C-alpha positions, -999 to 999 in steps of 0.1 A, spaced: 202 -586 -193 190 -560 -169 176 -571 -135 162 -551 -106 162 -559 -70 148 -542 -39 167 -550 -7 158 -542 29 189 -527 45 191 -523 83 213 -496 98 208 -467 73 198 -437 94 206 -406 73 215 -392 40 252 -400 47 243 -436 50 224 -435 17 254 -419 0 278 -445 15 257 -474 2 251 -457 -32 288 -450 -37 298 -486 -28 272 -501 -52 279 -477 -81 316 -488 -79 306 -523 -90 309 -530 -127 275 -538 -140 254 -517 -115 233 -493 -136 214 -474 -110 209 -472 -72 182 -456 -51 187 -458 -14 162 -446 12 171 -445 49 135 -436 57 121 -467 41 152 -489 48 153 -499 12 179 -500 -16 167 -505 -51 194 -516 -76 192 -521 -114 221 -541 -127 234 -560 -157 232 -597 -147 259 -606 -172 284 -585 -152 274 -588 -116 249 -606 -93 229 -603 -61 257 -618 -40 282 -592 -51 256 -564 -44 247 -578 -10 284 -582 0 291 -545 -9 262 -533 13 276 -555 42 311 -541 35 297 -506 38 286 -515 74 250 -524 70 228 -555 73 208 -569 44 176 -585 57 166 -617 39 133 -634 41 
């Protein structure tokens, strides 16, 4: 089952940051697509919920050196 999530990510300041986050997330089995925008401070992720979950995605972004804002 494919799910989509839009996360507010604090600390992305440039294209290099976008690439860093995108590379980390695409390495996760089950992540189908990633669109990171440093300008909007948003990362959109489509993923297979049978292979991964939001916690794994969030942990990967934190591991990349950024903060995921939760409401």
